[in-house]
mmCIF file of the C-alpha atoms, coordinates in Angstrom:
data_MODEL
# 
_entry.id   MODEL 
# 
loop_
_atom_site.group_PDB 
_atom_site.id 
_atom_site.type_symbol 
_atom_site.label_atom_id 
_atom_site.label_alt_id 
_atom_site.label_comp_id 
_atom_site.label_asym_id 
_atom_site.label_entity_id 
_atom_site.label_seq_id 
_atom_site.pdbx_PDB_ins_code 
_atom_site.Cartn_x 
_atom_site.Cartn_y 
_atom_site.Cartn_z 
_atom_site.occupancy 
_atom_site.B_iso_or_equiv 
_atom_site.pdbx_formal_charge 
_atom_site.auth_seq_id 
_atom_site.auth_comp_id 
_atom_site.auth_asym_id 
_atom_site.auth_atom_id 
_atom_site.pdbx_PDB_model_num 
ATOM 1   C CA . UNK A 1 1   ? 164.937 94.150  36.929  1.00 0.00 ? 1   UNK A CA 1 
ATOM 2   C CA . UNK A 1 2   ? 164.815 97.394  34.792  1.00 0.00 ? 2   UNK A CA 1 
ATOM 3   C CA . UNK A 1 3   ? 168.532 97.663  34.805  1.00 0.00 ? 3   UNK A CA 1 
ATOM 4   C CA . UNK A 1 4   ? 168.920 94.033  33.742  1.00 0.00 ? 4   UNK A CA 1 
ATOM 5   C CA . UNK A 1 5   ? 166.449 94.419  30.860  1.00 0.00 ? 5   UNK A CA 1 
ATOM 6   C CA . UNK A 1 6   ? 168.069 97.569  29.746  1.00 0.00 ? 6   UNK A CA 1 
ATOM 7   C CA . UNK A 1 7   ? 171.597 95.951  29.706  1.00 0.00 ? 7   UNK A CA 1 
ATOM 8   C CA . UNK A 1 8   ? 170.203 93.000  27.631  1.00 0.00 ? 8   UNK A CA 1 
ATOM 9   C CA . UNK A 1 9   ? 168.658 95.410  25.253  1.00 0.00 ? 9   UNK A CA 1 
ATOM 10  C CA . UNK A 1 10  ? 171.961 97.236  24.728  1.00 0.00 ? 10  UNK A CA 1 
ATOM 11  C CA . UNK A 1 11  ? 173.794 93.962  24.145  1.00 0.00 ? 11  UNK A CA 1 
ATOM 12  C CA . UNK A 1 12  ? 171.166 92.908  21.760  1.00 0.00 ? 12  UNK A CA 1 
ATOM 13  C CA . UNK A 1 13  ? 171.515 96.179  19.687  1.00 0.00 ? 13  UNK A CA 1 
ATOM 14  C CA . UNK A 1 14  ? 175.266 95.942  19.783  1.00 0.00 ? 14  UNK A CA 1 
ATOM 15  C CA . UNK A 1 15  ? 175.150 92.455  18.287  1.00 0.00 ? 15  UNK A CA 1 
ATOM 16  C CA . UNK A 1 16  ? 172.686 93.569  15.593  1.00 0.00 ? 16  UNK A CA 1 
ATOM 17  C CA . UNK A 1 17  ? 174.991 96.467  14.497  1.00 0.00 ? 17  UNK A CA 1 
ATOM 18  C CA . UNK A 1 18  ? 178.069 94.176  14.401  1.00 0.00 ? 18  UNK A CA 1 
ATOM 19  C CA . UNK A 1 19  ? 176.121 91.664  12.300  1.00 0.00 ? 19  UNK A CA 1 
ATOM 20  C CA . UNK A 1 20  ? 174.802 94.448  9.844   1.00 0.00 ? 20  UNK A CA 1 
ATOM 21  C CA . UNK A 1 21  ? 178.295 95.887  9.443   1.00 0.00 ? 21  UNK A CA 1 
ATOM 22  C CA . UNK A 1 22  ? 179.831 92.347  8.761   1.00 0.00 ? 22  UNK A CA 1 
ATOM 23  C CA . UNK A 1 23  ? 177.257 91.652  6.142   1.00 0.00 ? 23  UNK A CA 1 
ATOM 24  C CA . UNK A 1 24  ? 177.802 94.955  4.498   1.00 0.00 ? 24  UNK A CA 1 
ATOM 25  C CA . UNK A 1 25  ? 181.600 94.224  4.327   1.00 0.00 ? 25  UNK A CA 1 
ATOM 26  C CA . UNK A 1 26  ? 180.871 90.853  2.726   1.00 0.00 ? 26  UNK A CA 1 
ATOM 27  C CA . UNK A 1 27  ? 178.556 92.412  0.080   1.00 0.00 ? 27  UNK A CA 1 
ATOM 28  C CA . UNK A 1 28  ? 181.256 94.902  -1.061  1.00 0.00 ? 28  UNK A CA 1 
ATOM 29  C CA . UNK A 1 29  ? 182.831 93.394  -4.192  1.00 0.00 ? 29  UNK A CA 1 
ATOM 30  C CA . UNK A 1 30  ? 186.331 92.428  -3.803  1.00 0.00 ? 30  UNK A CA 1 
ATOM 31  C CA . UNK A 1 31  ? 187.542 94.928  -6.531  1.00 0.00 ? 31  UNK A CA 1 
ATOM 32  C CA . UNK A 1 32  ? 185.956 97.844  -4.698  1.00 0.00 ? 32  UNK A CA 1 
ATOM 33  C CA . UNK A 1 33  ? 187.719 96.896  -1.390  1.00 0.00 ? 33  UNK A CA 1 
ATOM 34  C CA . UNK A 1 34  ? 191.009 96.398  -3.246  1.00 0.00 ? 34  UNK A CA 1 
ATOM 35  C CA . UNK A 1 35  ? 190.562 99.856  -4.867  1.00 0.00 ? 35  UNK A CA 1 
ATOM 36  C CA . UNK A 1 36  ? 191.261 101.466 -1.431  1.00 0.00 ? 36  UNK A CA 1 
ATOM 37  C CA . UNK A 1 37  ? 194.734 99.990  -1.385  1.00 0.00 ? 37  UNK A CA 1 
ATOM 38  C CA . UNK A 1 38  ? 197.529 101.552 -3.482  1.00 0.00 ? 38  UNK A CA 1 
ATOM 39  C CA . UNK A 1 39  ? 199.518 98.609  -4.936  1.00 0.00 ? 39  UNK A CA 1 
ATOM 40  C CA . UNK A 1 40  ? 202.049 101.164 -6.233  1.00 0.00 ? 40  UNK A CA 1 
ATOM 41  C CA . UNK A 1 41  ? 202.331 99.436  -9.626  1.00 0.00 ? 41  UNK A CA 1 
ATOM 42  C CA . UNK A 1 42  ? 201.924 101.111 -12.974 1.00 0.00 ? 42  UNK A CA 1 
ATOM 43  C CA . UNK A 1 43  ? 200.740 99.302  -16.055 1.00 0.00 ? 43  UNK A CA 1 
ATOM 44  C CA . UNK A 1 44  ? 200.817 100.851 -19.624 1.00 0.00 ? 44  UNK A CA 1 
ATOM 45  C CA . UNK A 1 45  ? 197.998 99.486  -21.768 1.00 0.00 ? 45  UNK A CA 1 
ATOM 46  C CA . UNK A 1 46  ? 198.676 99.822  -25.415 1.00 0.00 ? 46  UNK A CA 1 
ATOM 47  C CA . UNK A 1 47  ? 195.528 99.500  -27.610 1.00 0.00 ? 47  UNK A CA 1 
ATOM 48  C CA . UNK A 1 48  ? 197.157 98.349  -30.900 1.00 0.00 ? 48  UNK A CA 1 
ATOM 49  C CA . UNK A 1 49  ? 196.601 100.349 -34.285 1.00 0.00 ? 49  UNK A CA 1 
ATOM 50  C CA . UNK A 1 50  ? 194.251 103.294 -34.504 1.00 0.00 ? 50  UNK A CA 1 
ATOM 51  C CA . UNK A 1 51  ? 193.440 106.068 -36.917 1.00 0.00 ? 51  UNK A CA 1 
ATOM 52  C CA . UNK A 1 52  ? 193.985 105.142 -40.567 1.00 0.00 ? 52  UNK A CA 1 
ATOM 53  C CA . UNK A 1 53  ? 195.539 101.844 -39.403 1.00 0.00 ? 53  UNK A CA 1 
ATOM 54  C CA . UNK A 1 54  ? 192.498 99.768  -38.500 1.00 0.00 ? 54  UNK A CA 1 
ATOM 55  C CA . UNK A 1 55  ? 194.391 96.442  -38.402 1.00 0.00 ? 55  UNK A CA 1 
ATOM 56  C CA . UNK A 1 56  ? 192.599 93.319  -39.451 1.00 0.00 ? 56  UNK A CA 1 
ATOM 57  C CA . UNK A 1 57  ? 188.799 93.049  -39.755 1.00 0.00 ? 57  UNK A CA 1 
ATOM 58  C CA . UNK A 1 58  ? 186.184 90.511  -38.784 1.00 0.00 ? 58  UNK A CA 1 
ATOM 59  C CA . UNK A 1 59  ? 185.291 88.186  -41.550 1.00 0.00 ? 59  UNK A CA 1 
ATOM 60  C CA . UNK A 1 60  ? 181.489 88.406  -40.840 1.00 0.00 ? 60  UNK A CA 1 
ATOM 61  C CA . UNK A 1 61  ? 180.933 91.728  -39.108 1.00 0.00 ? 61  UNK A CA 1 
ATOM 62  C CA . UNK A 1 62  ? 183.812 93.745  -40.701 1.00 0.00 ? 62  UNK A CA 1 
ATOM 63  C CA . UNK A 1 63  ? 184.555 95.076  -37.203 1.00 0.00 ? 63  UNK A CA 1 
ATOM 64  C CA . UNK A 1 64  ? 188.005 96.705  -37.137 1.00 0.00 ? 64  UNK A CA 1 
ATOM 65  C CA . UNK A 1 65  ? 190.635 95.390  -34.959 1.00 0.00 ? 65  UNK A CA 1 
ATOM 66  C CA . UNK A 1 66  ? 191.530 98.842  -33.667 1.00 0.00 ? 66  UNK A CA 1 
ATOM 67  C CA . UNK A 1 67  ? 188.000 99.327  -32.255 1.00 0.00 ? 67  UNK A CA 1 
ATOM 68  C CA . UNK A 1 68  ? 188.118 96.014  -30.381 1.00 0.00 ? 68  UNK A CA 1 
ATOM 69  C CA . UNK A 1 69  ? 191.610 96.703  -29.122 1.00 0.00 ? 69  UNK A CA 1 
ATOM 70  C CA . UNK A 1 70  ? 190.374 100.027 -27.619 1.00 0.00 ? 70  UNK A CA 1 
ATOM 71  C CA . UNK A 1 71  ? 187.303 98.432  -26.055 1.00 0.00 ? 71  UNK A CA 1 
ATOM 72  C CA . UNK A 1 72  ? 189.246 95.737  -24.263 1.00 0.00 ? 72  UNK A CA 1 
ATOM 73  C CA . UNK A 1 73  ? 192.017 98.180  -23.327 1.00 0.00 ? 73  UNK A CA 1 
ATOM 74  C CA . UNK A 1 74  ? 189.330 100.582 -21.727 1.00 0.00 ? 74  UNK A CA 1 
ATOM 75  C CA . UNK A 1 75  ? 187.704 97.521  -19.806 1.00 0.00 ? 75  UNK A CA 1 
ATOM 76  C CA . UNK A 1 76  ? 191.221 96.404  -18.575 1.00 0.00 ? 76  UNK A CA 1 
ATOM 77  C CA . UNK A 1 77  ? 192.007 99.979  -17.517 1.00 0.00 ? 77  UNK A CA 1 
ATOM 78  C CA . UNK A 1 78  ? 188.838 100.056 -15.475 1.00 0.00 ? 78  UNK A CA 1 
ATOM 79  C CA . UNK A 1 79  ? 189.671 96.533  -13.834 1.00 0.00 ? 79  UNK A CA 1 
ATOM 80  C CA . UNK A 1 80  ? 193.188 97.523  -12.929 1.00 0.00 ? 80  UNK A CA 1 
ATOM 81  C CA . UNK A 1 81  ? 192.252 100.953 -11.499 1.00 0.00 ? 81  UNK A CA 1 
ATOM 82  C CA . UNK A 1 82  ? 189.446 99.334  -9.432  1.00 0.00 ? 82  UNK A CA 1 
ATOM 83  C CA . UNK A 1 83  ? 192.168 97.162  -7.997  1.00 0.00 ? 83  UNK A CA 1 
ATOM 84  C CA . UNK A 1 84  ? 194.581 99.964  -7.034  1.00 0.00 ? 84  UNK A CA 1 
ATOM 85  C CA . UNK A 1 85  ? 196.833 100.079 -10.071 1.00 0.00 ? 85  UNK A CA 1 
ATOM 86  C CA . UNK A 1 86  ? 198.125 103.116 -11.810 1.00 0.00 ? 86  UNK A CA 1 
ATOM 87  C CA . UNK A 1 87  ? 197.265 102.905 -15.532 1.00 0.00 ? 87  UNK A CA 1 
ATOM 88  C CA . UNK A 1 88  ? 198.640 104.777 -18.531 1.00 0.00 ? 88  UNK A CA 1 
ATOM 89  C CA . UNK A 1 89  ? 196.989 104.311 -21.953 1.00 0.00 ? 89  UNK A CA 1 
ATOM 90  C CA . UNK A 1 90  ? 199.073 104.752 -25.101 1.00 0.00 ? 90  UNK A CA 1 
ATOM 91  C CA . UNK A 1 91  ? 195.862 105.849 -26.815 1.00 0.00 ? 91  UNK A CA 1 
ATOM 92  C CA . UNK A 1 92  ? 192.444 106.588 -25.261 1.00 0.00 ? 92  UNK A CA 1 
ATOM 93  C CA . UNK A 1 93  ? 190.499 107.362 -28.498 1.00 0.00 ? 93  UNK A CA 1 
ATOM 94  C CA . UNK A 1 94  ? 190.171 106.093 -31.928 1.00 0.00 ? 94  UNK A CA 1 
ATOM 95  C CA . UNK A 1 95  ? 192.818 108.248 -33.535 1.00 0.00 ? 95  UNK A CA 1 
ATOM 96  C CA . UNK A 1 96  ? 196.330 107.243 -34.210 1.00 0.00 ? 96  UNK A CA 1 
ATOM 97  C CA . UNK A 1 97  ? 199.175 109.011 -32.484 1.00 0.00 ? 97  UNK A CA 1 
ATOM 98  C CA . UNK A 1 98  ? 200.298 111.331 -35.288 1.00 0.00 ? 98  UNK A CA 1 
ATOM 99  C CA . UNK A 1 99  ? 198.976 114.422 -37.011 1.00 0.00 ? 99  UNK A CA 1 
ATOM 100 C CA . UNK A 1 100 ? 196.753 113.915 -40.068 1.00 0.00 ? 100 UNK A CA 1 
ATOM 101 C CA . UNK A 1 101 ? 199.282 115.740 -42.304 1.00 0.00 ? 101 UNK A CA 1 
ATOM 102 C CA . UNK A 1 102 ? 202.161 113.542 -41.011 1.00 0.00 ? 102 UNK A CA 1 
ATOM 103 C CA . UNK A 1 103 ? 204.247 111.452 -43.351 1.00 0.00 ? 103 UNK A CA 1 
ATOM 104 C CA . UNK A 1 104 ? 205.568 108.115 -42.170 1.00 0.00 ? 104 UNK A CA 1 
ATOM 105 C CA . UNK A 1 105 ? 202.435 107.774 -39.832 1.00 0.00 ? 105 UNK A CA 1 
ATOM 106 C CA . UNK A 1 106 ? 203.273 104.273 -38.671 1.00 0.00 ? 106 UNK A CA 1 
ATOM 107 C CA . UNK A 1 107 ? 206.739 105.297 -37.707 1.00 0.00 ? 107 UNK A CA 1 
ATOM 108 C CA . UNK A 1 108 ? 205.542 108.375 -35.857 1.00 0.00 ? 108 UNK A CA 1 
ATOM 109 C CA . UNK A 1 109 ? 202.726 106.365 -34.155 1.00 0.00 ? 109 UNK A CA 1 
ATOM 110 C CA . UNK A 1 110 ? 205.164 103.769 -32.781 1.00 0.00 ? 110 UNK A CA 1 
ATOM 111 C CA . UNK A 1 111 ? 207.693 106.426 -31.667 1.00 0.00 ? 111 UNK A CA 1 
ATOM 112 C CA . UNK A 1 112 ? 204.877 108.193 -29.687 1.00 0.00 ? 112 UNK A CA 1 
ATOM 113 C CA . UNK A 1 113 ? 203.990 104.888 -28.012 1.00 0.00 ? 113 UNK A CA 1 
ATOM 114 C CA . UNK A 1 114 ? 207.659 104.346 -26.971 1.00 0.00 ? 114 UNK A CA 1 
ATOM 115 C CA . UNK A 1 115 ? 207.834 107.858 -25.560 1.00 0.00 ? 115 UNK A CA 1 
ATOM 116 C CA . UNK A 1 116 ? 204.574 107.280 -23.564 1.00 0.00 ? 116 UNK A CA 1 
ATOM 117 C CA . UNK A 1 117 ? 206.099 104.012 -22.112 1.00 0.00 ? 117 UNK A CA 1 
ATOM 118 C CA . UNK A 1 118 ? 209.470 105.731 -21.253 1.00 0.00 ? 118 UNK A CA 1 
ATOM 119 C CA . UNK A 1 119 ? 207.646 108.526 -19.355 1.00 0.00 ? 119 UNK A CA 1 
ATOM 120 C CA . UNK A 1 120 ? 205.330 106.256 -17.499 1.00 0.00 ? 120 UNK A CA 1 
ATOM 121 C CA . UNK A 1 121 ? 208.042 104.609 -15.400 1.00 0.00 ? 121 UNK A CA 1 
ATOM 122 C CA . UNK A 1 122 ? 205.847 101.433 -15.764 1.00 0.00 ? 122 UNK A CA 1 
ATOM 123 C CA . UNK A 1 123 ? 206.207 97.981  -14.202 1.00 0.00 ? 123 UNK A CA 1 
ATOM 124 C CA . UNK A 1 124 ? 204.585 96.214  -17.207 1.00 0.00 ? 124 UNK A CA 1 
ATOM 125 C CA . UNK A 1 125 ? 203.358 96.998  -20.665 1.00 0.00 ? 125 UNK A CA 1 
ATOM 126 C CA . UNK A 1 126 ? 200.256 95.097  -22.100 1.00 0.00 ? 126 UNK A CA 1 
ATOM 127 C CA . UNK A 1 127 ? 199.659 95.521  -25.811 1.00 0.00 ? 127 UNK A CA 1 
ATOM 128 C CA . UNK A 1 128 ? 196.225 94.460  -27.030 1.00 0.00 ? 128 UNK A CA 1 
ATOM 129 C CA . UNK A 1 129 ? 195.660 93.007  -30.470 1.00 0.00 ? 129 UNK A CA 1 
ATOM 130 C CA . UNK A 1 130 ? 193.520 90.679  -32.492 1.00 0.00 ? 130 UNK A CA 1 
ATOM 131 C CA . UNK A 1 131 ? 194.720 87.924  -34.793 1.00 0.00 ? 131 UNK A CA 1 
ATOM 132 C CA . UNK A 1 132 ? 193.967 86.768  -38.327 1.00 0.00 ? 132 UNK A CA 1 
ATOM 133 C CA . UNK A 1 133 ? 194.872 83.734  -40.219 1.00 0.00 ? 133 UNK A CA 1 
ATOM 134 C CA . UNK A 1 134 ? 194.025 82.227  -43.668 1.00 0.00 ? 134 UNK A CA 1 
ATOM 135 C CA . UNK A 1 135 ? 192.762 79.100  -42.089 1.00 0.00 ? 135 UNK A CA 1 
ATOM 136 C CA . UNK A 1 136 ? 189.473 80.158  -40.519 1.00 0.00 ? 136 UNK A CA 1 
ATOM 137 C CA . UNK A 1 137 ? 189.388 77.124  -38.063 1.00 0.00 ? 137 UNK A CA 1 
ATOM 138 C CA . UNK A 1 138 ? 192.293 78.510  -36.111 1.00 0.00 ? 138 UNK A CA 1 
ATOM 139 C CA . UNK A 1 139 ? 191.152 80.262  -32.881 1.00 0.00 ? 139 UNK A CA 1 
ATOM 140 C CA . UNK A 1 140 ? 192.082 81.188  -29.386 1.00 0.00 ? 140 UNK A CA 1 
ATOM 141 C CA . UNK A 1 141 ? 194.015 83.844  -27.583 1.00 0.00 ? 141 UNK A CA 1 
ATOM 142 C CA . UNK A 1 142 ? 197.878 83.823  -27.486 1.00 0.00 ? 142 UNK A CA 1 
ATOM 143 C CA . UNK A 1 143 ? 200.637 85.765  -25.572 1.00 0.00 ? 143 UNK A CA 1 
ATOM 144 C CA . UNK A 1 144 ? 203.845 86.975  -27.006 1.00 0.00 ? 144 UNK A CA 1 
ATOM 145 C CA . UNK A 1 145 ? 207.048 88.185  -25.400 1.00 0.00 ? 145 UNK A CA 1 
ATOM 146 C CA . UNK A 1 146 ? 210.312 89.692  -26.533 1.00 0.00 ? 146 UNK A CA 1 
ATOM 147 C CA . UNK A 1 147 ? 212.660 87.101  -28.053 1.00 0.00 ? 147 UNK A CA 1 
ATOM 148 C CA . UNK A 1 148 ? 215.438 86.156  -25.771 1.00 0.00 ? 148 UNK A CA 1 
ATOM 149 C CA . UNK A 1 149 ? 213.791 87.467  -22.678 1.00 0.00 ? 149 UNK A CA 1 
ATOM 150 C CA . UNK A 1 150 ? 213.596 84.816  -19.842 1.00 0.00 ? 150 UNK A CA 1 
ATOM 151 C CA . UNK A 1 151 ? 211.586 87.196  -17.673 1.00 0.00 ? 151 UNK A CA 1 
ATOM 152 C CA . UNK A 1 152 ? 209.238 87.942  -20.576 1.00 0.00 ? 152 UNK A CA 1 
ATOM 153 C CA . UNK A 1 153 ? 208.756 84.200  -21.111 1.00 0.00 ? 153 UNK A CA 1 
ATOM 154 C CA . UNK A 1 154 ? 208.053 83.576  -17.523 1.00 0.00 ? 154 UNK A CA 1 
ATOM 155 C CA . UNK A 1 155 ? 205.335 86.414  -17.472 1.00 0.00 ? 155 UNK A CA 1 
ATOM 156 C CA . UNK A 1 156 ? 203.893 85.234  -20.846 1.00 0.00 ? 156 UNK A CA 1 
ATOM 157 C CA . UNK A 1 157 ? 203.636 81.685  -19.697 1.00 0.00 ? 157 UNK A CA 1 
ATOM 158 C CA . UNK A 1 158 ? 201.781 82.805  -16.566 1.00 0.00 ? 158 UNK A CA 1 
ATOM 159 C CA . UNK A 1 159 ? 199.479 84.917  -18.589 1.00 0.00 ? 159 UNK A CA 1 
ATOM 160 C CA . UNK A 1 160 ? 198.771 82.407  -21.161 1.00 0.00 ? 160 UNK A CA 1 
ATOM 161 C CA . UNK A 1 161 ? 198.002 79.843  -18.461 1.00 0.00 ? 161 UNK A CA 1 
ATOM 162 C CA . UNK A 1 162 ? 195.250 82.111  -17.116 1.00 0.00 ? 162 UNK A CA 1 
ATOM 163 C CA . UNK A 1 163 ? 193.921 82.730  -20.569 1.00 0.00 ? 163 UNK A CA 1 
ATOM 164 C CA . UNK A 1 164 ? 193.850 79.010  -21.322 1.00 0.00 ? 164 UNK A CA 1 
ATOM 165 C CA . UNK A 1 165 ? 191.894 78.418  -18.096 1.00 0.00 ? 165 UNK A CA 1 
ATOM 166 C CA . UNK A 1 166 ? 189.315 81.197  -18.387 1.00 0.00 ? 166 UNK A CA 1 
ATOM 167 C CA . UNK A 1 167 ? 188.780 82.059  -22.045 1.00 0.00 ? 167 UNK A CA 1 
ATOM 168 C CA . UNK A 1 168 ? 186.934 80.173  -24.830 1.00 0.00 ? 168 UNK A CA 1 
ATOM 169 C CA . UNK A 1 169 ? 188.797 77.316  -26.843 1.00 0.00 ? 169 UNK A CA 1 
ATOM 170 C CA . UNK A 1 170 ? 192.246 78.416  -25.550 1.00 0.00 ? 170 UNK A CA 1 
ATOM 171 C CA . UNK A 1 171 ? 194.928 75.764  -25.314 1.00 0.00 ? 171 UNK A CA 1 
ATOM 172 C CA . UNK A 1 172 ? 197.832 77.773  -26.814 1.00 0.00 ? 172 UNK A CA 1 
ATOM 173 C CA . UNK A 1 173 ? 201.430 78.268  -25.819 1.00 0.00 ? 173 UNK A CA 1 
ATOM 174 C CA . UNK A 1 174 ? 203.093 81.713  -25.186 1.00 0.00 ? 174 UNK A CA 1 
ATOM 175 C CA . UNK A 1 175 ? 205.598 82.382  -28.045 1.00 0.00 ? 175 UNK A CA 1 
ATOM 176 C CA . UNK A 1 176 ? 208.380 84.960  -28.715 1.00 0.00 ? 176 UNK A CA 1 
ATOM 177 C CA . UNK A 1 177 ? 207.368 87.671  -31.142 1.00 0.00 ? 177 UNK A CA 1 
ATOM 178 C CA . UNK A 1 178 ? 209.456 90.059  -33.181 1.00 0.00 ? 178 UNK A CA 1 
ATOM 179 C CA . UNK A 1 179 ? 207.152 93.136  -32.361 1.00 0.00 ? 179 UNK A CA 1 
ATOM 180 C CA . UNK A 1 180 ? 208.426 96.584  -31.903 1.00 0.00 ? 180 UNK A CA 1 
ATOM 181 C CA . UNK A 1 181 ? 206.159 97.291  -28.829 1.00 0.00 ? 181 UNK A CA 1 
ATOM 182 C CA . UNK A 1 182 ? 207.933 94.386  -27.011 1.00 0.00 ? 182 UNK A CA 1 
ATOM 183 C CA . UNK A 1 183 ? 211.427 95.616  -27.661 1.00 0.00 ? 183 UNK A CA 1 
ATOM 184 C CA . UNK A 1 184 ? 211.205 99.400  -27.618 1.00 0.00 ? 184 UNK A CA 1 
ATOM 185 C CA . UNK A 1 185 ? 211.905 99.788  -23.906 1.00 0.00 ? 185 UNK A CA 1 
ATOM 186 C CA . UNK A 1 186 ? 213.458 97.911  -20.942 1.00 0.00 ? 186 UNK A CA 1 
ATOM 187 C CA . UNK A 1 187 ? 210.082 97.661  -19.251 1.00 0.00 ? 187 UNK A CA 1 
ATOM 188 C CA . UNK A 1 188 ? 208.695 94.037  -19.370 1.00 0.00 ? 188 UNK A CA 1 
ATOM 189 C CA . UNK A 1 189 ? 206.124 93.804  -22.139 1.00 0.00 ? 189 UNK A CA 1 
ATOM 190 C CA . UNK A 1 190 ? 203.616 91.419  -23.290 1.00 0.00 ? 190 UNK A CA 1 
ATOM 191 C CA . UNK A 1 191 ? 201.429 91.357  -26.463 1.00 0.00 ? 191 UNK A CA 1 
ATOM 192 C CA . UNK A 1 192 ? 198.085 89.659  -26.164 1.00 0.00 ? 192 UNK A CA 1 
ATOM 193 C CA . UNK A 1 193 ? 196.322 88.457  -29.358 1.00 0.00 ? 193 UNK A CA 1 
ATOM 194 C CA . UNK A 1 194 ? 192.824 88.080  -27.885 1.00 0.00 ? 194 UNK A CA 1 
ATOM 195 C CA . UNK A 1 195 ? 191.438 85.892  -30.603 1.00 0.00 ? 195 UNK A CA 1 
ATOM 196 C CA . UNK A 1 196 ? 191.140 85.335  -34.423 1.00 0.00 ? 196 UNK A CA 1 
ATOM 197 C CA . UNK A 1 197 ? 188.861 87.702  -36.321 1.00 0.00 ? 197 UNK A CA 1 
ATOM 198 C CA . UNK A 1 198 ? 189.265 85.206  -39.132 1.00 0.00 ? 198 UNK A CA 1 
ATOM 199 C CA . UNK A 1 199 ? 187.309 82.638  -37.051 1.00 0.00 ? 199 UNK A CA 1 
ATOM 200 C CA . UNK A 1 200 ? 183.617 82.970  -36.912 1.00 0.00 ? 200 UNK A CA 1 
ATOM 201 C CA . UNK A 1 201 ? 183.303 81.687  -33.334 1.00 0.00 ? 201 UNK A CA 1 
ATOM 202 C CA . UNK A 1 202 ? 186.128 83.915  -32.065 1.00 0.00 ? 202 UNK A CA 1 
ATOM 203 C CA . UNK A 1 203 ? 184.767 86.831  -33.804 1.00 0.00 ? 203 UNK A CA 1 
ATOM 204 C CA . UNK A 1 204 ? 181.250 86.400  -32.340 1.00 0.00 ? 204 UNK A CA 1 
ATOM 205 C CA . UNK A 1 205 ? 182.850 86.436  -28.884 1.00 0.00 ? 205 UNK A CA 1 
ATOM 206 C CA . UNK A 1 206 ? 185.255 89.357  -29.417 1.00 0.00 ? 206 UNK A CA 1 
ATOM 207 C CA . UNK A 1 207 ? 182.415 91.748  -30.621 1.00 0.00 ? 207 UNK A CA 1 
ATOM 208 C CA . UNK A 1 208 ? 180.441 90.970  -27.455 1.00 0.00 ? 208 UNK A CA 1 
ATOM 209 C CA . UNK A 1 209 ? 180.852 93.451  -24.652 1.00 0.00 ? 209 UNK A CA 1 
ATOM 210 C CA . UNK A 1 210 ? 180.437 90.729  -21.985 1.00 0.00 ? 210 UNK A CA 1 
ATOM 211 C CA . UNK A 1 211 ? 183.265 88.645  -23.521 1.00 0.00 ? 211 UNK A CA 1 
ATOM 212 C CA . UNK A 1 212 ? 185.454 91.743  -23.780 1.00 0.00 ? 212 UNK A CA 1 
ATOM 213 C CA . UNK A 1 213 ? 184.888 92.187  -20.043 1.00 0.00 ? 213 UNK A CA 1 
ATOM 214 C CA . UNK A 1 214 ? 185.811 88.565  -19.346 1.00 0.00 ? 214 UNK A CA 1 
ATOM 215 C CA . UNK A 1 215 ? 189.127 89.119  -21.249 1.00 0.00 ? 215 UNK A CA 1 
ATOM 216 C CA . UNK A 1 216 ? 189.901 92.293  -19.256 1.00 0.00 ? 216 UNK A CA 1 
ATOM 217 C CA . UNK A 1 217 ? 189.168 90.560  -15.981 1.00 0.00 ? 217 UNK A CA 1 
ATOM 218 C CA . UNK A 1 218 ? 191.347 87.489  -16.963 1.00 0.00 ? 218 UNK A CA 1 
ATOM 219 C CA . UNK A 1 219 ? 194.169 89.789  -17.921 1.00 0.00 ? 219 UNK A CA 1 
ATOM 220 C CA . UNK A 1 220 ? 193.894 91.855  -14.772 1.00 0.00 ? 220 UNK A CA 1 
ATOM 221 C CA . UNK A 1 221 ? 194.002 88.649  -12.645 1.00 0.00 ? 221 UNK A CA 1 
ATOM 222 C CA . UNK A 1 222 ? 197.042 87.469  -14.433 1.00 0.00 ? 222 UNK A CA 1 
ATOM 223 C CA . UNK A 1 223 ? 198.841 90.809  -14.059 1.00 0.00 ? 223 UNK A CA 1 
ATOM 224 C CA . UNK A 1 224 ? 198.313 90.695  -10.287 1.00 0.00 ? 224 UNK A CA 1 
ATOM 225 C CA . UNK A 1 225 ? 200.067 87.300  -10.189 1.00 0.00 ? 225 UNK A CA 1 
ATOM 226 C CA . UNK A 1 226 ? 202.779 88.524  -12.418 1.00 0.00 ? 226 UNK A CA 1 
ATOM 227 C CA . UNK A 1 227 ? 203.618 91.711  -10.647 1.00 0.00 ? 227 UNK A CA 1 
ATOM 228 C CA . UNK A 1 228 ? 203.450 89.950  -7.224  1.00 0.00 ? 228 UNK A CA 1 
ATOM 229 C CA . UNK A 1 229 ? 206.023 87.325  -8.304  1.00 0.00 ? 229 UNK A CA 1 
ATOM 230 C CA . UNK A 1 230 ? 208.255 89.994  -9.959  1.00 0.00 ? 230 UNK A CA 1 
ATOM 231 C CA . UNK A 1 231 ? 207.836 92.745  -7.366  1.00 0.00 ? 231 UNK A CA 1 
ATOM 232 C CA . UNK A 1 232 ? 211.310 94.265  -8.505  1.00 0.00 ? 232 UNK A CA 1 
ATOM 233 C CA . UNK A 1 233 ? 211.692 95.177  -12.081 1.00 0.00 ? 233 UNK A CA 1 
ATOM 234 C CA . UNK A 1 234 ? 214.452 92.960  -13.451 1.00 0.00 ? 234 UNK A CA 1 
ATOM 235 C CA . UNK A 1 235 ? 217.300 94.257  -15.465 1.00 0.00 ? 235 UNK A CA 1 
ATOM 236 C CA . UNK A 1 236 ? 218.158 93.341  -19.026 1.00 0.00 ? 236 UNK A CA 1 
ATOM 237 C CA . UNK A 1 237 ? 214.625 92.329  -19.988 1.00 0.00 ? 237 UNK A CA 1 
# 
């Protein structure tokens, strides 16, 4: 009888342990579990503008585009790293990528970004920006890709679809854009205009940390799909 009771007790304890361990695994956030896996992909995040070049400003708050770009870039960096990606930032602080005494600051800034991308051996470049338009009713995030790039269009369409599904008032179409950052290297590159600082509704959202985090999560999710589909970097992008 004693042996039988002891055996039943051990079985009960074992079942309890298994149950507790299973519950703990379920409670661990997906991103934390994914962080343990090395996805062997490198993403360059380019926070547009910086330094004396603040970009556009919010019509109500006066918030500089460069500050919002950096905030969203940092949030995206954290999301990607939590999910096992290698991340390289073109800028991590508020300064531009040039010396204060430099002439042709914009040219040197863009050349420095190009060099960072080249050294990163990246699989994808994401450039973060904010939009502005004279008609204040225009709003919503939009993705741009290098003109003539079929692969860029495919990637941009995928990211735009995720944005249209998850972010506020977005029903836009990805478009080719004649931007330097999209064409300065052979690395597939996308530029994301996260919203219009000329639109009061967009501006209110964009300056909110929780919405910035939502943008970052949406972009991270889209990047996962893009890099899974295009696991080998295409030539001639």
